[in-house]
N, C-alpha and C positions, 0 to 999 in steps of 0.2 A: 435573832428573836422572832422573825417572821412578822406578820401583819398584826397590829394591835388595835384594840378598840379605843375610842376616845377616853373611856374611863381608865383603861390600862396606861394610856399615854400620860395621863395626869399624874400617875404614880412614879413615872420615870424621873430621876434626878437629871439635872443638866449634863452631868458627866456621863450617865448611862445613855442619854440620848445622843451625845456626841460620839461615844464609843461605838454604838450600834450603827451610826451613820457612816463610820469610816471603813468598816470591814467590807471587802468585796474580792471576788476571785480575779485571777490574772486573765486578761483579754488576749486571745490569740486569733480568733476569727470574728469578723464583724460584717454585718449587712449595712451598707450605706444607701439610704433612701434619699435621692436627690430630686429636687423640683427644678427643672430647667427653665420654668416660666417665672421663677422668683427673680427679684431685682439683680442679685449678684450670684445666684446659684451656678449658672453655667460657667461664669468666669472663674469662680473659686474651686470648681470641682477638681481640676488637675492638682491643685495645691493640697486639697483634702486627701486625695488618693495617695499622693507622694508622701504626705506626713504620716499616714497610717502605715504605709509600707516601710518607711524609714524606722518606725517604732516596732517593726516586726509583726505587724497585724495583717493577716490575710484578709483582703477586703473584696467583697462582691458588691457591685453597684446595680441598683434598680431605679428606674426613672418613673416619676409620676406623670400621668397624662391628663388628669382631670381632678376636680375637687373630690375628696373622699378616697382617692386611689392610694394614698400613703397608708391609710388604715388597712385597706385590703391587702396591700403588699406585705405589711408587717404581720397581719393575722395569718397569711398563707405561707410566708417564706422565712420567718425569723427563727423557726425551730432549728436547732443545731448550731446556732451562732452564740457566741459568748456575749454579744452586745449588739444593739442597733444604734446607728448614728443617722441623723438627718442633716441634710444640707438644703436649706430653704428658709422660708419665713416661719412665723409663729404658727400659722395654720398647718403647715407640714409637720412641725414638731408636735402639735396637739393631736393630730390624727394618729401619729405614731404612739404618743403617750397613752391615748385612749385604748389603742389596740394592745398595748403592753400592760395596761392597768391590772393589778392583782397578780402579775407574774413575777418571777425572780430575775428576769432578764433586764439589765440596765440600759438606759437611754443616754446617748451623748448628743448634744445639740450643737451643730455648727451653723453659724450665722450666714444667711444668704438672702434675707429679706430686707424690708425697709425698717421696721421697728425693732425686731429682734429683742422683744421685751424679756423673754425668759433668759436668754443669754446674758443680757445686761443685768438682770436681777441677781444672778449668781456669779457675776464676774468672769464669764467666759470671754476670752479675747475674740474679736470679730474676725481676725485673720486665721483661717484654718491651720496654717503653718505653725502658729503659736498656740492655738487652742488644743490641737490634738495631743501634744505631749503633756500639757497641763491637765487634761481630762484623764489621760491614762495613768498619770502619776499622782493624781489628786485624790479627792474623797468621793464618797457616794452618799447622797442625801435621799432619805425616804420622804418624799413630799406628798402632801394631799393634792387632790384635784377637785375642782368644781365640776359637777355633772349637771348638764342643762337638761331639764325635764321637758318632755313634749316634742322632742326632735327625733326624726328618723332618717339616718341612723343617729344614735346617741352622740352628742358632742360634749367636749370637755374644755376646761381652761385651767391654766396654771397660775397666772398672775392676777387677772381681774376681769370681771364683766361689768357692764354698766349701761346706764341710760342717761341721756342729756348731752352735756358738752363733749364727753369722750366719744360717744357714738357719732355725734355731728362731725367731729374731727376725722373719724375713719371714713364716713360717708362722703365728706366734702373735699378731701385732699386729692387733687388730680394725679393721675398716673405719671404725667410728664414731670410734675414737681417732685414726686417721690423718686423717680429715676435720677433727677438732677441733684437733689439735696439730701436724699435719705431721710433719716429720722427728723432732721431739722424741718422738713416739710410738714410733718405732723405738729411740731411746736408752733409753727406759723399759723396753721389752720385752727389749732386749739385756742390760741390767743384770740384770733378773730371771732371764733364761736363764743368764747367766754364774754368778750366785750359786747357782742351783739345781744347775748342773752340778758346781760345786766342793763345795758343802756336802753334796749327796746322792751325790757321786762318780759322777755320770752320765757317765762317760768311755766311750770306745769304742776298739776296737783298729783301728789304721790300717796299711794296707800302701800306702806311697807309692812310686811308680815314676817317676823323672825321667830321661828319655833312657836307659832301661834299667837305671839304678842303683836299687836297692831299699832302702827304709828301713822299719822296723816299730816302732811305739810305741803306747802308750796316749795318747789326745788328747782335748781338749775342743773343739778347732777346727782345721781345716785350710783355709788360703786359697790360691788361685791368683791372684796379683796381677799386673796389668798397669800400673796406676798405683800409686805408692808411698804416696799420702796421700789421705785423705778428710776431709770436713767442714772445708773451707777450711784444710787442712794441719794440723788439730789432732791427728789420729791418723795415724801412719805405720806401715805394715804391717811394713816391714823395710828393710834397708840397700841402697842403690844401685839401687832399682827404678826403671826408666824405661819410658815408654810407647812408645819408638821404638828399642829396642836389639835387636829380633829374638828375644827370649826372654821366657818367662813365669817368675814367681818363686813357688815353693812355700814357704809359711810354715806351719810346724807348731807349735802351742802345746799343751804337755802339762803343765799345773799339777797337782801332786799334792795341794795343799791351798790354803787361803785366802791364806797368805803368798805362795805361788808366783803365784797369780792376781793379787794386788795388785802384785807386782813386775813381772809381764809388762805390765800396763796402764800402770804408771809408766814403763816403758822405751819403750813405744809412744808415749806422750805426749811424752817427752823425747828420743826418737830415740837411745836408748842400746842398741846392738846388740852389745855385747861378749859374750864367750862365756857361755852360760847353758844349763844342762842342760834347762830347760823350753822352750827355743826352738830350732828347727832351720830353716835356710834353704838352699834349693837352687834353681838356675835351670836352665832347659832349654827345648827346643822342643816336647816332648811330655810330658805329665804325666798320670798315672792315679792316682785315689784309690779304694781299696777299703776297706770298713769291715766290722767284725763287732761288733754286728749292723748291718744295713743302715741308712743314715741318709738323711734328706732333703738334697738339694743345691739350691743357688740360684746364680744368676748375675745380677749387677747388679740385685738386688732382685726377680727373677722366679724362682719355684720351677720346678725342672727334673724332679723325680721322685727316685727313690731311687738310692743308689750301686749300682754303681760309676759314677764320673764320670771321663771321659777327655777331655782337651782338647789342642789343638795351636795353635801360633802361626800367625797370618796376618800376616806382616811388612808394615808400612807399608800397611795395607789401606785406610785412610780418610784423606781430606784434611779435617781438622776446623777450622772457623772458630772462633777464640778471640780474646778481648781481647788487647791487647799484654801480653806476659808479662814479669815482672820479670827483669832480667839477674842471673844467678847466677854466682858465681865457680866456676871449674872446680876440682873436688876429686876425689881418689881415693877411691872408696867403700870402706867396710870389706869384708872378704871375706865372701861369702855362704855359703861352704862351712864353716859352723861348727855345732857342736851346742851 
């Protein structure tokens, strides 16, 4: 079907969307972009190469040397390959995704970092030996990307960007703890940041603009989500969030005290998005976050600098290789236009 506009996407039935996502050509030659500085990239590289070779895929390896290098490698060297694979963290995957955006060449993500948010969001096994055959025999999803405005070069995200607790988690988790505990290190730091924000009332004023509509509130965290769930579906950001619907979803969390914060976390864990004064959801194609005072922002675990943060949707930007996805019953999502 090629790339569709959000209006055309809305006309697709669930069956048409699934059928289009499944079709993809056979992969015989692949470029593997590996980040040796990632937490587990160097250790997992031999397994990744062996798994691709065992599957009959001719593989060439290119190593990144600095931030932004993955994007340059993909832009300059991916022509002639059937697919690009990355082995590293979410930053490496997003650089490659941005370079492939709008092309017909698929991306396979192999986990080598700390958070591995994108891999976890679509159920890619963390061990390359298991991941490679599942990706080669699986499905292809045409996913939206968030495009961050005002950066040079242009940066993208697949899962979520945000300001507040999530950015504090990224900024404050020490490297030694990430090396030792992996994603658990982020969980510990996020819990500490959340408790500090609520108990010390470290809130900030937010001016949130979604497709021209403005909302203002005190907040502890603001997320711009493309995928609805992280950590193997354990935490869901909000209702009806899809990676292929041509919009991004702003999720604003404004607890006033510890009971509010506890209730928000409970609702995210149990997917209860009924009306709540401490939770606001809006979807749109262009979203801007301004804060007072200015706050650090992050996207898929990579720090971006201080607010304001402005993003727009890049619909169906990337063809992502994923394991076969479980069939889900079609259901009408709750309204996102709730306070």
